[in-house]
Structures are given as structure tokens and as C-alpha cells.
N, C-alpha and C positions, 0 to 999 in steps of 0.2 A: 340871220341871214341868210340868202339862197349860197350854195355851196360854191357859185363860179364867182361871188363876188367875195367869199371867204377865201377862195385861193388867188384870186387878183390881189386882194390885200397882204396876206402872206407873202406871196412871192415879191412883192414891189418892197414890203420889208426887209425880208431875206436878202434883196440884192443890195438895198439901201445901207446897211447894216454891213454887209462884205466888203464894200465900198468905202467907206467911208468911216467905218469903227463906230462905237457908241457916240463919243463926243461930239462929232461932225455928223453924225447921222441928220437929216433933216427930215421931220413929218410931214413940212410941205413937199419936198419931193415924194414922199412914198404916197400921195394923195393924190398928187397929179398922174403919176404912173398907175397907179389903181384905177384912175377913173373914178373918184369918190371925193364930195365935200369932207372938209377937216371936221365937222361934225359929224360924221359916221365914225370916222376912227375913234374920236374920244369917248363916242357912245358906247363903244365898247371896250377901250382902253382907256383910263383916265391920265396916262401919261405915258411918256417915251420908255420910261421905265419899266413900266408893267407891259407894254409893248414887247420890250427888250426882251424879259423874263420868258413871257410865253413863246417867242421865238425859239430861245434855248431849250426849253421843255421839250416843244415839238420837234427839234433836231434830233434832240437827244434821244427820242423815242422811234423817230424814223431813223436813224444810224442802226439803233439796236435792233431794231423789226426788220429792217430792208437789209441788213448786212450782219452785223455780231452775231444774230440768233441762226444766221444760215451757214456759218463755219462747221463743218464737220471736226469738231477737235479730238477725232479719235483716229483721225490721219493720223500717223507717226513720221512720215516721212517730208523733210523738211521742204523739197521743192514743191511737193504736191500741195504742202499746208500753204504756202504763199503762194501759190499759182491761185488757189482757192479765193485766198483773201483779195486777191488782185482785182481776180474778175467779178467776185461778188461787190466788191466797192465800185469797180465802173459800170457796172449794171444797176446799181443803187444811184451813182452818181447821174447816169444816162435819165434815171427816174428824176430828179430833182438836183439839179446841179447849184442851186441855190442855196441847199440845206449846207453841202460840202465847204461852198466858198465861207458861208456865213460861220459853219464849226472852225474855221480856220481862225477867224477874229476873235471868238470867244474862248479858245485854247489859248489863244497868244495874249489876250488880255487878263487869263487868270480869273482871278475874285472880284476883278474891279466890276461895279455896279451889279453885284449879283449878292443874295443873302446866302447866309452859311449852307443852309440846306442845298439849294441850288448847286453852289460850289461842288458839294460832298458829291451828289450825284455827277458832275463831270469828272472829278476824280476818280468814281468808280467806274464810270467808262473806261477811260483810259488805261485803268488796270485791268480791265477785262479784254481789253484790246492786244494790251501786254502779253496775256495769259493766253490767249488765242496762239500770239507770235511765237513764244519762246517754250511752253509748256508741254511736255510731253514728246519730244523731238527724239529720235533716234539718230543718234550721232555714230552709233556703230557701223552704219553705211558707208561713213567718209571715209576717204582715204587713209590708211593707218599709217603714213609717213607724214601727215598732216594735222597740223594742230586742230583739234575740232571745232574750238570755240571760234578762231581764226577763220575757218572754212565757213562755219554759220554765219558769220559775218559778212562775209564776202558775196556768200549766195543771195543774203538778203539785201544790201546794199546792190546788187547786181538788179534784183528785180524790181527796187524801189526804184533806182536810175531808170530801168526801162519806162515804168508807170508813168515819171515825171516828164520823161522826153516825150511819151507819145501824147500825153495831154497837152503838154506844149507846144506839138505840131500840130494838135487840133483845136488851137486857142482859137475862138472866135463862131466855131462851127457849134451846133445846137447837136450835143451827144445822143438825144435819142434818136436822131435822123441819119447816125453813121452806122455804115455796114462795118462791123468790129471783125467780121471774118478774116479778112486778109491780115488784120493786125495779129489777130489772137495764132495765126500761123506763123508767124515773124516772129512773136513772142515764145513759141514752143521749138521753135528751130534754135532760138536761144538757149531755152533751158536744156535742151539735148547737149550743146557744149558743156553746159554747168555740170553735169553729169558726168560727162565721161572724162572732164578735167578734176571734179571732185571728189567722185563715190569710188569705192574699192570696185565694184560690182553693176552688175547691169539689175541687180534686184532693187524692186521698188519702182524701175524706168516705166516710162508710157509704153 
């Protein structure tokens, strides 16, 4: 099958499962959105289950290569590390929004509809994400009169919250078509406030 047709099927299927979950996803809607006959879909995928498993594998590989593998885990400053994570995730989402929308579905559904090996791969990716977020952070930069664990979580919640609010503001727009420069400038202004509030010194600041 030509690449453009593969892409059309994959994106239509990702969007369908993301919108409806496994149980309510419709192969009829998938083929209609992809502009193909149902026979072609089932020539390559013998069942909805097989298609779903393929999409999970594809999404895991995409998130790993376009997002997690690009993070510099040697960066020990919490705000700089989380900024990396936020920016790389947004860039990956702009490249393929449907992958991240679909990943929210299979992460929520857990092992349902998945073989043990694939469920284990999902767990490995989750652990890799936690490791990139939590391991190797230099908490000595935080203010000495504050609980470092609480500071850690307050900063993480602030950055996560900004990212979620930004995505909500951009709902309905194609991320790949958006100029993110003004949003990143706004983001860095918030980061400066976080550093001034929670860091002992200016060490490690932008």
C-alpha cells in the first residue's frame, strides 16, 4: 500500500479509537474517514483487535522516538528538565496530535484488549517517563526554608497546569499550523517567577 494511503488509514483509526475507545470504535467510520473500502482495511488487519494492537505499537514507538529519546536526562535543574519535557511533548504533539489523543485512551484502559507483552511495553514507557521526570534532579537549588519535595511538586504542577491550559486554549486548531513563539515567551515569564519564588539563588537560571 502506498504511504499516503497507510497514513490516511492510520490517522483515521487513531482518531476513531481516541474519540470512542475500543468498544465503541467503528471500523465503518474508520474506512469512511480514510476514503477506502472495508475490504482493504481487513486485508491488512484481520480484526479490530489487530488494528488496535498495531496502533498501540505505533504510538509507543512514536512517543519514544519523537519525545522521550530526545530528553537530556543529564540536565539536573528541575525547571530546565520539565521545560524540556513540555517543549518536546508539544513538538511531538504538533507532528501527530492523534497519537497523543489515542495514547490517553490505551493508558486509561490499561491491559484491556491488549496481550500481556504489549501491556508490559506500555508499563515500560510509563516508567521511562517517570524516570525522566524524577531521577537525577538537584534539589539543593531549592530554597533552604522550604520542603524540597513540596517545592518539586509545586513546580511540576505549575508547568503541567500551564501546558494543559494552553492545549485547552488551542482546542480546535491544528497544532502544526500554530506559531508557538509567543506562547513560549509567556511560558518563560512564568518560569522566571517560579525560579524567583522557589530557588535559593540564581544558579541554573536561564
